[in-house]
C-alpha positions as CSV (number, residue, x, y, z in Angstrom):
1,M,-7.3,-15.1,-21.5
2,I,-8.5,-11.6,-20.3
3,R,-11.0,-9.8,-22.5
4,T,-13.6,-7.1,-22.3
5,A,-16.8,-8.4,-20.7
6,E,-19.7,-8.8,-23.0
7,M,-23.5,-8.8,-22.4
8,A,-23.5,-12.6,-22.6
9,D,-21.1,-12.6,-19.6
10,A,-23.5,-10.9,-17.2
11,P,-24.9,-14.1,-15.7
12,A,-21.4,-15.5,-15.1
13,M,-20.2,-12.2,-13.5
14,K,-23.2,-12.2,-11.2
15,H,-22.4,-15.8,-10.2
16,I,-18.7,-15.0,-9.6
17,A,-19.7,-12.1,-7.4
18,A,-22.2,-14.2,-5.4
19,Q,-19.6,-17.0,-4.9
20,A,-16.6,-14.8,-4.2
21,Y,-18.3,-12.5,-1.7
22,D,-20.5,-15.1,0.0
23,K,-18.0,-15.6,2.8
24,Y,-18.5,-12.0,3.8
25,V,-22.3,-11.7,3.9
26,D,-22.7,-12.9,7.5
27,Q,-19.8,-10.7,8.7
28,L,-21.2,-7.4,7.4
29,D,-24.1,-5.1,8.3
30,Q,-24.6,-4.4,4.7
31,P,-23.9,-6.7,1.7
32,P,-20.7,-6.0,-0.3
33,L,-21.5,-3.6,-3.2
34,P,-20.7,-6.1,-5.9
35,L,-23.6,-8.3,-4.8
36,L,-26.0,-5.3,-5.6
37,H,-24.7,-4.6,-9.1
38,D,-26.9,-5.1,-12.2
39,Y,-24.4,-7.1,-14.2
40,D,-26.1,-6.3,-17.5
41,E,-25.3,-2.6,-16.7
42,V,-21.8,-3.5,-15.6
43,A,-21.1,-5.3,-18.9
44,R,-22.7,-2.5,-20.9
45,A,-20.5,0.1,-19.3
46,G,-17.4,-1.4,-20.8
47,N,-15.1,-1.1,-17.7
48,T,-15.1,-4.7,-16.8
49,Y,-12.8,-7.4,-18.0
50,V,-13.2,-11.2,-17.6
51,L,-10.7,-13.9,-17.2
52,T,-11.6,-17.1,-19.0
53,I,-10.1,-20.6,-18.8
54,R,-11.3,-23.1,-21.4
55,Q,-14.1,-20.6,-22.4
56,Q,-15.4,-20.5,-18.8
57,V,-15.5,-17.0,-17.1
58,V,-13.7,-17.6,-13.8
59,G,-12.8,-14.0,-12.7
60,M,-13.5,-10.4,-13.4
61,V,-12.1,-7.0,-12.7
62,T,-13.8,-3.6,-13.0
63,F,-11.9,-0.3,-13.1
64,L,-12.7,3.3,-13.8
65,S,-10.4,5.8,-15.4
66,Y,-9.7,9.3,-13.9
67,P,-7.3,11.9,-15.2
68,D,-4.5,10.9,-12.7
69,H,-5.3,7.3,-11.8
70,L,-7.3,4.1,-12.4
71,L,-9.7,3.1,-9.6
72,L,-10.0,-0.6,-9.2
73,R,-13.7,-1.1,-8.3
74,N,-14.1,-4.8,-8.2
75,L,-11.9,-7.9,-8.3
76,A,-13.5,-11.3,-8.0
77,V,-12.5,-14.9,-8.8
78,L,-14.5,-18.0,-8.4
79,P,-13.5,-19.7,-5.1
80,A,-12.5,-22.9,-6.9
81,Y,-9.9,-20.9,-8.9
82,Q,-8.6,-18.7,-6.0
83,R,-5.0,-19.0,-4.7
84,Q,-3.8,-19.8,-8.2
85,G,-2.5,-16.4,-9.1
86,L,-5.5,-15.4,-11.2
87,G,-6.5,-12.4,-9.0
88,R,-2.9,-11.3,-9.3
89,M,-3.1,-11.7,-13.1
90,L,-6.2,-9.4,-13.1
91,V,-4.5,-6.8,-10.9
92,D,-1.4,-6.9,-13.2
93,F,-3.8,-6.3,-16.1
94,V,-5.2,-3.2,-14.4
95,E,-1.7,-1.9,-13.6
96,A,-0.6,-2.5,-17.2
97,E,-3.7,-0.6,-18.4
98,A,-2.8,2.3,-16.2
99,R,0.7,2.4,-17.6
100,R,-0.7,2.2,-21.1
101,R,-2.8,5.3,-20.4
102,N,0.2,7.1,-18.9
103,L,-1.2,7.0,-15.4
104,T,1.1,6.3,-12.5
105,E,-1.4,5.3,-9.8
106,V,-4.0,2.6,-9.2
107,R,-6.3,3.2,-6.3
108,L,-8.9,1.1,-4.6
109,W,-10.9,0.6,-1.4
110,T,-12.2,-2.4,0.4
111,R,-14.4,-2.9,3.4
112,E,-12.6,-2.7,6.8
113,E,-14.1,-6.0,7.9
114,M,-12.5,-7.8,4.9
115,S,-9.1,-8.3,6.5
116,D,-8.0,-10.9,4.0
117,N,-8.5,-8.3,1.2
118,I,-6.4,-5.8,3.2
119,R,-3.5,-8.3,3.5
120,Y,-3.9,-9.3,-0.1
121,Y,-3.5,-5.7,-1.5
122,Q,-0.7,-5.0,0.9
123,D,1.1,-8.1,-0.3
124,L,0.7,-6.8,-3.9
125,G,2.5,-3.6,-2.9
126,Y,-0.5,-1.3,-2.3
127,S,-0.1,1.2,0.5
128,L,-2.9,2.0,2.9
129,T,-3.7,5.7,2.5
130,K,-6.7,6.3,4.7
131,K,-9.7,4.9,6.5
132,A,-13.1,6.4,6.4
133,V,-16.7,5.6,7.1
134,V,-19.0,5.9,4.0
135,D,-22.7,5.2,4.2
136,G,-22.1,3.5,7.6
137,C,-19.4,1.2,6.3
138,G,-15.8,1.3,7.3
139,R,-13.6,1.6,4.2
140,V,-9.8,1.1,3.8
141,Y,-8.3,3.0,0.9
142,F,-5.1,1.9,-0.9
143,C,-2.9,3.3,-3.6
144,K,0.0,1.9,-5.6
145,T,2.3,4.2,-7.5
146,L,3.5,2.6,-10.7
147,Q,6.8,3.0,-12.5
148,N,6.7,6.1,-14.7
149,A,8.4,6.8,-18.0
150,N,11.6,7.7,-16.2
151,G,11.7,4.3,-14.5
152,D,11.0,5.9,-11.1
153,A,8.7,4.0,-8.7
154,G,7.4,4.6,-5.3
155,H,4.5,4.3,-3.0
156,R,2.3,7.0,-1.6
157,V,2.7,6.9,2.1
158,L,0.9,8.8,4.8
159,S,3.0,11.1,7.0
160,E,1.0,10.2,10.1
161,P,-0.5,7.1,11.6
162,I,-4.1,6.2,10.6
163,A,-6.6,6.3,13.3
164,P,-9.2,3.5,13.3
165,S,-12.5,4.5,11.6
166,R,-15.5,5.2,13.8
167,R,-18.5,3.4,12.3
168,Q,-21.9,4.9,13.2
169,T,-25.2,3.2,13.0
170,K,-28.0,4.8,10.9
171,P,-29.8,6.1,14.1
172,Q,-26.5,7.6,15.3
173,R,-26.0,9.4,11.9
174,A,-29.6,10.6,11.9
175,A,-29.3,12.0,15.4
176,K,-26.0,13.7,14.5
177,N,-27.5,15.2,11.3
178,A,-30.6,16.4,13.2
179,G,-28.4,18.1,15.8
180,E,-26.3,19.8,13.1
181,G,-29.5,21.0,11.4
182,Q,-30.8,22.5,14.6
183,S,-27.4,24.2,15.2
184,K,-27.4,25.8,11.7
185,A,-31.0,26.9,12.2
186,R,-30.0,28.6,15.5
187,Q,-27.1,30.3,13.8
188,R,-29.4,31.7,11.1
189,G,-32.0,32.8,13.6
């Protein structure tokens, strides 16, 4: 059963995030964002839904609503329940919610290093739309265009190839920002 997360679910959601993202911790310079969330706040926000089996919370999905799309922010399933179609069930739930709200797109991003997530979303019909570096982390952005009221469906596709992102370390970004500040100061002077 999928239902809106409640405050009592916060410890289970934190546990799911810790278990589901643990395999990435050693691969990344910075921890995955879901490991940093305050799950009391996540539950309070009302944008997270949990998947329960025999009253146990085994998965969760968080999404945000925008005027033209839903943004899938977090999808996690306990490792013992993965590869059973439960993640797909949660993604289907998000897509159905987008249609219910008359939205025709679901967007998301994942970390560039999480190659299994990239393959997973591509297998679900999501198209890679861009790569970017945000806060020193390589992100890969996806979008899926959903069937609209006329029965039309499609995918948003880039017209040109995507160049690999160029990750910068904090010292590199600081040096670049300092150089830009000096250039602007010279232009004003």
